[in-house]
N, C-alpha and C positions, 0 to 999 in steps of 0.2 A: 504493500500500500504506500502511495506517495505521501510525503509530508504535506500538511495543509498549507504551510507557508513557503513551500519551495517555489522557486521561479524557474520554470522550464523554458519560457519564451526568452530568447537571447536577443531578438531583434524585432522591430516592427516595420511593416510595409505601409508606407504612406500612399493613400489613393490620390492625393493631390487635390488641387482646387477644382479642376474640371478634366474630363476625358477628351474634350475637343482639342485637337492640335492647333487649330486656327485661334481659338480663344486663349490657349496656353501661350502661343507666340505673342498675341496682342498684350496679354497681361505681363509677359516677360519684358517686352519693350517698355510698357508703361512704368513698371516698377523700376527698371534699370534707369530710365530717364529721370524719374522722380528721385531715385536714390542718389544719382550723381549730381543733381541740382540742389535738393533740399538738405541733404546730409552735410555738404560743405558749409551751407548756411548756418547750421547749428554750431559747427566748430568756429565759424567766423564770429558768431555771437559770443562764444566763450572767450576767444582770444581778445576781442574788443573790450569786453568787460574787465578782463584781467590786466590789460595794458593801459587802460584809461583811468588815471587817478581821480577823474571827476565822477566816475560811476562806482562809488563806494557805498551808496545807500543800501539798506537791506533789500529793497526791491530788486536791484541789479544783482546783488549777491544770490538771491533765490532764483532769478531768471537765468543766471549762468549755470546754476545747478540743475535747473529744469532742462536746459539745452543739453547738459552732459548726460542726464538720465535718459532723455529721449534718444540721443545719439547711441548710447549704450544699448538701449532697448531695441533699437532698430537692427542691431547686429545679431540678435538672437534668432530671428525667424527669416528675415528677408534674404540674406546671402545664401543660406541653404536652399530656400525656395527657388532662387534663380538657378542654382546648380541642378536642382531636381527637375526643373523644366526641360533641361537638356539631357536628362537621363531616362532610360527606358524603365528601369526598376528603381523605385525610390525607397531606400532602406535606411533605417536609423537603428542603432544598437539600443538595447534596453537601458544601459547606463547613459548613453547619449540622450535618450528620450527623457530620463529622469533629470539629467543635468539641464536640458533645455527648459523643462517645466519649472525647475527650481529658480533659474535666473529670470524666467518670464514673470513669475509671481513676486520674486524678490525686488526687481526693478519696478514692476507695475505697482506693487503695494507701496514702495517708497515714493513713486510719483504721485499716487493718489493722496498720500499724506502731505507731500510737498505742496500740492494745490490747496489743501486746507490751510497750511502755514502761510502761503501767499495771500489767501483770502483774509486770514487773520491780520496779516501785516497791512492789507488794504483797509480793514476795519479800524485798526488803531490809528493809522495815518489820517483818516477822515473824521472819525468820531472823537478821538482824543489826541489832537495834534500837539498840545502842550506837553503831553507825557510820552510822545512817540520816541524821542531819543533815549529816554530812560527805560521804557519798556522793551524796545527793540535795539538794545545795545549789542555790540559784537559778541559778548559772551552768550547772550540769549540766542542770537542767531546761530552760532555754532552748536549750542545745546539742542536747539530745535532740529538742526541738520542731523545730529547724532541720533536723536529720537526717531526721526523718520526712517533713517537707514536701519536702525534696530527693529522698528515696527515692521518694515518690509521683510527683514530676515525672519522674524518670528512668524509672520503670516505665511511665508513661503515654506519654512521648515515644517510647519504643521501639515501643509498639503503633501509634502514629500513623505513625511513619516506615515501618514495615513495610507498612502499608495504602497509604500514598501511592505506594509503588513498584508497586502493582498497577494494571493497566488495567481499567476498567469500561466495557464496551461495551453492556450490556443483557443480560438484563432488569434492571429496577430496582425490583422489589417486595421489601420486607423483611417477612418473616413474623414481625413482632413489633410492639410499640407504641413502641419507641425504637431508637436505633442502638447496636449493640454488635458486638464483633468476630465472634462466631460467625455472625451473620446477614449482616453486610456482606461478609465474606471469601468467602462462598459465591457472591456475585454477580460476582466477578472472572472475566473471560474469559481465564483462563490457568490453568495447573496451580499450585495453591497448597499442595501437600503440604509443601514446605520451609518456607514462611512459617507454615503452621499449626503445624508442629513447633516453630518458634522461639517462636510466641505461647503455645502450651501450656507450653513450658518457662519463658517469662517470667512469665505469669500464674499457671500452676499451681504451679510451684515456689515462687514467692513466697507464694502462699496457704497451701500446705502447711507451709512453714517458719514462717510467722507464727503459724499456728494451733497448731503443735506447740510452739513456744517459749512462747506465751501460756499454753497449758494446763499445760506443764511448770512454769513459774514459779508459777502459781496453786496447783497441787496440792502442789508441794514447799513452797511458802511457807505452806501451811495445814496441814501435817502435823506441826508442832511440838507437843510435849506441852503441855497446858494452854491450847490456843488454840481452844477450842470456838466462841467467837464468830467468829474468823476462818474456821473450818471451815464454819460455817453460812452466812456471806456468800460464801464461795468457790463454793458451788453455783450461786448466781445469776450470779456473774461468768462461770463456765464456760458457763452457758446462753447468755449474751450472745455469748461467743466462738463457740459453735456456730451461733447465729443469724446471725452475721456471716460466718463462714468456711464453714459447711456448704453454703449455696447457691452460694458462689463456687467451692468445690471441685467441686460437681456441674456447674457451667457451664464451667469453664476447665481442668479437668484431664483431659479426655477429647477425642477427635476431635470436630471441629465438625460433628456430624450432628444433624439435628432429632429431638427426642424429644417425646412428647405432654406431658410435664411441664415443658418448658422455659419456656413463657410464665407458668405459675403460679409457678414458682420465681423467675423474673426479677421478677415483680410484687412478691412479698414481699421480695425482696432489694434492690430499688431504691426501693420506695415505703413499705412498712410497717415493716420491721425497723429501718432507720436512725433513724426518728423515735422508736422505742421504747427504744433503747439507753440514752440518758442518763436517761430517766424510770425505767427499771428500776434503774439505779445509784442514783438519788436515793431511790427507795422504800426501799432497803436502808440509807440513810445518815441516821441520826437528826439529826446536826448540820445537814445541808443542809435537811432538812424543817423544822426549827425556824427556820432563817434565812429560808426561803421564806415561812413564815407571818408572820414579823416584817416582811419586805419588803412583803408584800401589805397588812398592816395599816397600815404606815407610808405607803405610796404610793398605795394604792387606797381602803381604807376611810376613812382620814382625809381 
């Protein structure tokens, strides 16, 4: 008799985003162009903020970290997906799958908490401007950064620990283009109801609380009288929150059952939206745009 917790599956076969070769080629070109244009933009934001002594406010500190998190997040799924588009057989090892899943939730959880921190920073700047420099001092900013990294790690390690307790005896086909909890857990050869409940509670509750807290801080922080500029920028910030948390709520706050929209939502959630978030923030920030222009003139044109 086999041991209940033994893992016989050593690799998973990824069925990919679509079976149509024409659609695969179109998505490949789209992702490659998007990747080569937007990804350097995130690194440009990081370099600009680090090199400009005028961008030392907590807003820019957190924006630089958001760009770093999103750039790192984009390396988890997109490069392998581009390679798999050119491969006949899309295979990922069991350890590689668990590693991909770990970093996906580690960075994703950290980014969700970072958006809450940025919303809190916005709230303090608008509603308590006299206390802003005291509340959001450098020590607090670095402390919040450590908290969100630790929170992302704890969130991710719980997901991985629950998966490692499950036996995988076959089949080994994942109906997606990357490894994630909803697809992997369905391949376990045991009853996963309790584990699914814990994972939905872990991911779903965290996603809902982060989105609610971020939106609450944004809306409340932009409702002060005479803050028309803050109110105009708040709309774009809330759009980013919905881009980040909307797909996550759709994926992780329901039972892990396949729906036709799963792959499309996952594609935008893991590949497209993360690279866009810092760019959208930058477009709304006049100081950062000026600093980027100066940085390019100084280091590229000259």
